[in-house]
C-alpha positions in Angstrom: 0.0 0.1 0.0 1.8 3.2 -1.2 2.3 5.9 1.3 0.5 9.2 1.6 2.1 12.6 2.3 1.3 16.4 2.2 3.6 18.3 0.3 3.7 22.4 0.2 4.8 24.4 -3.1 5.2 28.0 -3.9 3.6 28.9 -7.5 3.7 32.7 -8.6 0.2 34.1 -10.5 -0.5 37.0 -12.1 -3.8 37.8 -11.5 -5.7 41.1 -12.7 -7.8 42.9 -9.8 -11.2 44.2 -10.5 -10.0 47.7 -11.2 -7.6 46.6 -14.1 -10.1 44.2 -15.3 -13.2 46.8 -15.5 -10.4 49.3 -17.3 -9.7 46.4 -19.9 -13.5 46.5 -20.4 -13.9 50.0 -21.0 -11.1 50.1 -23.5 -13.4 48.0 -25.9 -16.3 49.8 -25.4 -16.6 52.2 -29.0 -17.3 55.7 -28.4 -20.9 55.4 -29.4 -21.6 53.1 -26.8 -19.5 54.1 -23.7 -22.4 56.5 -22.6 -24.5 54.0 -22.3 -22.2 52.1 -20.4 -21.9 55.3 -17.9 -25.3 55.5 -17.5 -25.8 51.7 -16.6 -23.2 52.6 -13.7 -24.8 55.4 -12.9 -28.1 53.9 -12.0 -25.8 50.4 -10.2 -24.1 52.6 -8.3 -26.0 56.1 -6.6 -22.3 57.5 -5.2 -21.9 58.2 -8.9 -23.2 61.4 -10.5 -23.0 62.9 -13.8 -22.0 67.0 -13.2 -18.5 68.8 -12.6 -16.1 67.5 -9.7 -16.2 69.4 -6.3 -13.5 70.1 -3.7 -15.5 68.0 -1.3 -14.1 65.3 -3.1 -10.8 65.4 -2.0 -12.2 65.1 1.8 -13.4 61.4 1.1 -11.4 59.2 3.8 -12.7 56.7 6.0 -9.8 58.1 9.0 -12.7 58.3 11.4 -13.3 54.6 11.3 -11.8 52.8 14.1 -8.6 50.5 13.1 -10.2 47.5 14.1 -13.2 47.6 11.8 -13.4 45.5 9.2 -14.4 47.4 5.8 -15.4 45.1 3.1 -13.6 46.8 -0.1 -13.1 45.1 -3.3 -10.0 42.2 -3.0 -7.7 44.2 -5.2 -5.2 41.2 -4.9 -2.4 43.9 -3.7 -2.5 43.9 -0.1 -3.7 46.6 2.6 -2.2 49.6 1.4 -5.0 52.0 1.9 -3.4 54.1 -0.7 -3.1 51.7 -3.3 -4.3 53.1 -6.7 -5.5 50.3 -8.9 -4.0 52.5 -12.2 -0.5 52.1 -10.2 0.1 49.0 -12.8 -0.4 51.3 -15.8 1.2 54.6 -14.8 4.8 53.1 -16.3 3.1 53.0 -19.8 1.3 56.2 -20.0 3.1 59.5 -20.4 2.0 63.2 -20.6 2.5 64.8 -23.4 6.0 66.3 -23.8 7.2 68.6 -26.1 7.8 66.1 -29.0 3.8 65.9 -28.8 2.9 69.8 -29.8 2.3 69.3 -33.3 -0.8 67.0 -31.7 -3.2 68.0 -29.8 -5.2 65.9 -26.9 -8.7 67.2 -27.3 -11.5 66.4 -25.4 -14.5 68.6 -26.3 -17.8 67.8 -24.4 -19.6 71.2 -25.5 -17.6 72.5 -28.6 -19.9 74.4 -30.7 -17.6 73.8 -33.8 -17.9 70.1 -32.8 -19.7 69.0 -36.2 -18.2 65.5 -36.8 -20.0 64.0 -33.4 -23.5 64.5 -33.7 -25.2 61.4 -33.4 -27.8 61.1 -35.5 -31.2 61.2 -33.7 -34.1 58.5 -34.4 -37.5 57.8 -33.5 -37.7 54.1 -35.1 -38.5 51.6 -33.4 -35.4 48.4 -32.9 -35.9 45.0 -34.5 -37.1 43.6 -31.3 -39.4 46.5 -30.7 -41.1 46.1 -34.1 -41.7 42.3 -33.5 -42.9 42.9 -30.2 -45.3 45.3 -31.2 -46.7 43.2 -33.9 -46.8 40.4 -31.1 -49.4 42.8 -29.4 -51.7 43.0 -32.0 -52.2 39.1 -32.2 -54.6 37.6 -29.5 -52.8 35.4 -27.4 -53.2 34.1 -24.2 -50.6 35.2 -21.4 -48.5 32.1 -21.6 -48.3 32.1 -25.5 -47.5 36.0 -25.2 -44.2 34.9 -23.0 -43.4 32.2 -24.9 -43.4 34.8 -28.0 -41.3 37.5 -26.4 -38.8 34.7 -25.3 -38.5 33.8 -28.7 -38.1 37.0 -30.2 -35.2 37.6 -27.3 -33.5 34.7 -28.7 -33.4 35.8 -32.4 -29.8 37.1 -33.5 -28.7 39.5 -35.6 -30.1 38.5 -38.6 -33.0 37.5 -37.4 -32.8 33.6 -36.9 -33.6 31.6 -34.1 -31.0 29.1 -34.2 -31.9 27.9 -30.9 -33.6 24.5 -31.1 -37.0 24.1 -29.9 -36.3 21.7 -27.0 -33.6 24.2 -25.9 -36.3 27.1 -25.8 -38.5 24.5 -23.8 -35.8 23.6 -21.0 -34.6 27.6 -21.0 -39.0 28.5 -20.6 -39.0 26.1 -17.7 -35.7 26.8 -15.5 -36.0 30.4 -16.1 -39.9 31.5 -16.2 -41.4 28.4 -15.0 -43.4 28.0 -17.9 -43.7 24.1 -18.6 -44.5 24.8 -22.6 -44.4 21.8 -25.0 -42.4 21.9 -28.2 -46.0 22.0 -30.5 -46.6 24.8 -28.2 -43.5 26.9 -28.9 -43.9 25.7 -32.3 -47.1 27.1 -32.9 -46.0 30.5 -31.4 -42.7 30.4 -33.8 -45.2 30.2 -36.5 -47.3 33.3 -35.7 -43.9 35.4 -35.6 -42.5 34.1 -38.9 -45.2 35.5 -40.4 -44.3 39.2 -38.9 -42.6 41.7 -41.1 -40.1 41.8 -42.4 -40.6 38.6 -44.2 -38.2 35.5 -43.0 -37.8 36.6 -39.2 -37.7 33.3 -36.9 -36.3 30.9 -39.6 -34.0 28.7 -38.4 -31.3 28.6 -41.0 -31.1 30.5 -44.6 -32.8 27.7 -46.5 -35.9 28.0 -43.9 -35.0 32.2 -44.4 -36.0 32.1 -48.2 -39.1 29.8 -48.4 -40.7 31.9 -46.0 -40.3 34.9 -48.1 -40.7 32.3 -51.5 -44.0 31.5 -49.8 -45.4 34.7 -48.6 -44.6 36.1 -52.5 -46.7 33.1 -53.9 -49.8 33.6 -51.4 -49.9 37.2 -52.3 -49.1 36.8 -55.9 -49.1 33.3 -57.2 -46.9 32.5 -60.2 -45.1 29.5 -61.7 -41.5 31.6 -61.5 -42.1 31.9 -58.1 -43.2 27.9 -57.8 -40.0 27.4 -59.9 -38.2 29.7 -57.1 -39.7 27.2 -54.4 -38.5 24.3 -55.7 -35.2 25.4 -56.4 -34.5 26.4 -52.5 -36.5 23.4 -51.3 -34.9 21.0 -53.6 -32.0 22.2 -54.9 -30.6 24.3 -52.1 -27.4 22.5 -52.0 -26.4 23.0 -55.8 -28.0 26.6 -55.2 -25.3 27.8 -52.7 -22.2 26.0 -55.0 -23.6 28.0 -58.2 -24.3 24.3 -60.0 -26.7 26.1 -61.8 -26.3 23.3 -65.0 -27.2 20.7 -62.5 -30.3 22.4 -61.2 -31.5 22.6 -65.1 -30.8 19.7 -66.0 -32.6 18.0 -63.0 -35.3 20.2 -62.4 -35.9 19.9 -66.2 -36.4 23.6 -66.0 -35.6 25.7 -69.3 -32.9 28.1 -69.4 -35.3 31.2 -69.3 -37.6 29.7 -66.6 -34.7 29.2 -64.5 -33.5 32.5 -64.7 -36.6 34.0 -64.1 -36.6 32.1 -60.8 -33.1 33.0 -59.8 -33.9 36.7 -60.3 -36.7 36.2 -57.4 -34.2 34.4 -55.4 -31.6 37.0 -55.3 -34.3 39.4 -54.8 -35.1 38.4 -51.5 -33.1 39.1 -48.2 -31.0 36.7 -46.8 -31.0 38.5 -43.2 -34.5 39.8 -42.4 -33.1 40.9 -39.0 -30.8 43.8 -40.9 -33.4 45.1 -42.7 -34.8 47.1 -39.9 -31.5 48.6 -38.6 -30.5 44.6 -37.2 -31.2 44.4 -33.4 -30.6 48.3 -32.7 -31.2 50.9 -35.1 -28.1 52.8 -33.9 -26.2 50.2 -35.1 -26.2 52.1 -38.5 -24.5 54.8 -37.4 -20.7 55.2 -36.8 -19.4 58.2 -34.3 -16.0 58.5 -34.8 -13.8 57.9 -31.9 -10.7 59.7 -33.1 -10.5 63.0 -35.6 -7.4 63.3 -37.6 -6.8 67.1 -39.1 -4.2 68.1 -41.7 -3.4 71.6 -40.4 -1.1 72.8 -43.2 0.9 69.7 -43.1 0.6 69.1 -39.3 -1.2 66.5 -38.1 -3.9 67.2 -35.5 -5.3 64.3 -33.4 -8.7 65.3 -31.4 -10.3 62.4 -29.1 -14.1 62.7 -29.2 -15.5 62.6 -25.7 -19.0 64.0 -26.9 -20.2 60.7 -25.4 -17.6 61.0 -22.1 -19.7 63.4 -19.5 -17.9 64.5 -16.0 -18.4 62.2 -13.5 -18.0 62.6 -9.5 -18.7 61.1 -6.3 -22.2 62.1 -4.8 -21.6 64.8 -2.3 -24.6 63.1 0.1 -22.6 59.7 0.5 -19.3 61.9 1.5 -21.6 63.6 3.9 -23.3 60.5 5.0 -19.7 58.8 5.6 -18.9 61.1 7.4 -22.1 61.3 9.6 -21.8 57.5 10.0 -18.0 57.2 11.1 -19.0 59.6 14.3 -20.5 58.6 17.8 -20.7 54.9 19.0 -19.0 51.9 17.3 -21.7 49.2 16.6 -22.2 46.4 14.2 -25.1 48.7 12.6 -22.6 51.4 11.6 -19.8 49.3 10.6 -22.4 48.1 8.4 -23.4 51.3 7.1 -19.9 52.4 6.9 -19.1 49.2 4.8 -21.6 49.7 2.4 -21.3 53.9 1.8 -17.3 53.4 1.7 -17.6 50.3 -1.0 -20.2 52.4 -3.2 -17.6 55.6 -2.7 -14.8 53.3 -3.9 -16.1 51.9 -6.7 -17.4 55.5 -7.7 -13.7 56.3 -7.8 -12.4 53.2 -9.7 -14.9 53.7 -12.3 -14.1 57.8 -12.7 -10.3 56.9 -12.9 -10.7 53.9 -15.3 -12.7 56.1 -17.6 -9.9 58.6 -17.9 -7.4 56.1 -18.1 -9.5 54.5 -21.1 -9.4 58.1 -22.7 -5.6 58.1 -22.1 -5.2 54.8 -23.4 -6.7 55.4 -26.7 -5.3 58.6 -27.5 -1.8 57.8 -26.8 -2.4 54.7 -29.1 -4.2 56.3 -32.0 -1.4 58.7 -31.6 1.0 56.0 -32.4 -1.0 54.8 -35.4 -1.0 58.3 -36.8 3.1 59.2 -36.1 3.4 55.7 -37.8 0.8 56.1 -40.7 1.6 59.7 -41.3 2.0 59.6 -45.0 -1.2 58.0 -45.6 -2.7 60.5 -42.9 -1.2 63.5 -44.6 -2.1 62.1 -48.4 -5.2 59.6 -48.4 -2.8 57.7 -50.4 -3.7 54.0 -49.7 -0.5 53.2 -51.5 1.5 54.8 -48.7 -0.3 52.5 -45.6 3.3 51.0 -44.4 3.1 47.5 -43.2 2.1 47.8 -39.7 1.4 45.2 -36.7 -0.2 45.2 -33.4 3.3 44.3 -31.8 4.6 47.8 -33.7 2.4 49.8 -31.7 2.3 47.6 -28.5 6.3 48.6 -28.8 6.2 52.4 -29.1 3.8 53.1 -26.6 5.0 50.5 -24.0 1.4 48.7 -23.8 0.5 45.2 -24.1 0.1 43.7 -27.7 -3.7 42.7 -25.8 -4.7 46.2 -24.8 -3.5 47.5 -28.5 -6.3 44.9 -29.3 -9.1 45.7 -27.0 -8.0 49.7 -28.6 -8.5 48.9 -32.0 -11.5 46.3 -32.2 -14.7 48.6 -32.9 -12.9 52.0 -32.8 -13.2 54.5 -35.5 -11.2 57.4 -36.7 -12.5 60.7 -39.1 -10.3 61.8 -41.5 -10.3 64.2 -44.5 -10.2 61.4 -46.9 -13.2 59.1 -45.1 -13.9 57.6 -41.8 -12.1 54.5 -41.3 -11.8 51.3 -38.8 -8.7 51.3 -37.0 -8.0 47.9 -38.1 -7.8 49.1 -41.8 -4.0 50.1 -40.9 -2.9 47.4 -39.7 -1.3 44.8 -42.7 1.2 42.2 -42.6 4.1 43.0 -44.9 6.0 41.5 -48.0 8.8 42.1 -50.0 8.1 42.5 -53.9 10.6 41.7 -56.8 12.3 45.0 -56.2 13.6 44.1 -52.9 10.9 46.9 -51.5 8.8 45.9 -48.1 5.3 46.5 -49.0 2.1 46.4 -47.3 -0.5 43.3 -47.9 -3.2 46.1 -48.4 -1.7 46.5 -51.6 -1.3 42.7 -53.0 -5.3 42.9 -51.9 -5.9 46.1 -53.7 -4.7 44.2 -56.7 -6.6 41.6 -56.4 -9.8 43.4 -55.7 -9.5 45.2 -58.5 -8.7 42.4 -60.5 -11.9 40.8 -59.4 -13.9 43.9 -60.2 -13.1 44.1 -63.3 -13.3 40.6 -64.7 -15.5 38.7 -67.0 -18.5 37.8 -64.4 -19.3 34.7 -67.1 -15.7 33.4 -66.8 -14.1 35.0 -63.5 -10.6 34.3 -62.3 -9.4 31.6 -60.5 -6.9 31.8 -57.6 -4.0 30.5 -60.5 -4.7 33.6 -62.8 -4.7 36.0 -59.9 -1.6 34.7 -58.9 -0.2 35.2 -62.7 -1.6 38.9 -62.4 0.2 39.4 -59.2 3.2 38.0 -60.4 3.3 40.1 -63.7 3.0 43.3 -61.3 5.8 42.3 -59.3 4.7 40.3 -56.6 5.8 36.6 -56.4 3.2 35.1 -54.3 2.3 31.6 -53.9 -1.3 30.5 -54.8 -2.4 29.6 -51.2 -1.5 33.1 -49.8 -3.4 34.4 -52.8 -6.6 32.1 -52.0 -5.8 33.2 -48.1 -5.7 36.8 -48.9 -8.9 36.8 -51.4 -10.7 34.7 -48.2 -9.9 37.4 -46.2 -11.4 39.7 -48.2 -14.5 37.8 -48.3 -14.2 37.2 -52.1 -15.8 33.6 -52.9 -13.8 31.3 -55.3 -14.4 31.8 -58.6 -17.1 28.9 -59.1 -19.5 31.2 -57.0 -18.6 34.5 -58.5 -19.9 33.3 -61.9 -23.0 35.0 -63.4 -25.0 33.2 -66.3 
């Protein structure tokens, strides 16, 4: 029988504090969503308020609390240092503007009258889900079916599809809402929703989405062409998606003309009905740039959009309450009240600091991108974009690659030449036949132009695209060309063929 013994080992682990995690999450949020996140925090934390800061915030201390009192605060994994700043770990990375930055302006304008670029469009249109819920309200349904309908609508994806299986929805309704619904009851409500506008919502996949639309068209205006279209999608969907049109014509015994008319009907359908009303959110159609780069006589100026970033401060009422509760006789009730107030104040301060840190990190990152791609921002010439990867900017500003990735994701910059997603400026490099390092974007541009100008009845395959690139001085393997084509969302030649 083997002996058992206890051993003690030491292990070094790196764990992010809640404050650091908060900063990382805020970095990922684009400007157009930041105000929503701030409002959510204000609702969740009554100690956080909108408006200018006040002098009383400098007096937020817990000095009158007895040293023996156990005040519950966030576990920041940093020991018991009362003066620990959750942003200390980032101070080495972010530096104030120095003399070298004189040509670039760090501008956060919340109310500049000249700031015309940041006006968020105002719309009274309802969201996709609101529209469906309104249509659900017009149907005569009992309370149970209405709740089932609302749950189905809430589970539709951005395209308007219901990808979750009926059995899964039945389980969810039972465990989350205590609604015991059979799969038959759920299908009955789903069929009602599939009758809503826009046509095709509630489908499980593309094939069902197209069939729902075709059947509605045929019900309203019956025709042989529409019947043929239904036949194609119902019985030859795989061949249709692969553009094996000859096989469909042969197997369905349609004439070329009949097939062409049926195909025209299919191509007029909406494959993503959820996107026809602005996807899940109407506001997703609008882009509010996070930055603006201005070419001022050959000098670049960088502005960070702060329109959706209001001034925040700690509530004076909570500060006064903390002072009041810290006085007098110590007891359990008092400690509980002090713990609650202090936690809310600490949380508010951390959120305020995290917002400031977000703005600083966004600025230094965008400034580094602007420096790196200065020729493009001065001219707007795509050919002057340099090869640039996340690590290039990471090394330049001293931030981790993952942090740069969070900043770049879903962020936009407005220039005199258009509004660009920050990802646009990143690309790998390759060496052409002349020994010059060029951006892969230049190669992709040639591929795109070649495809746009090709004979659609005989589209270029990857071998032909490779030959075109070689003629222009780019000797690249066929598989690399195929990779670039896929990255640009260009289908293979067979799928681009038009009859």
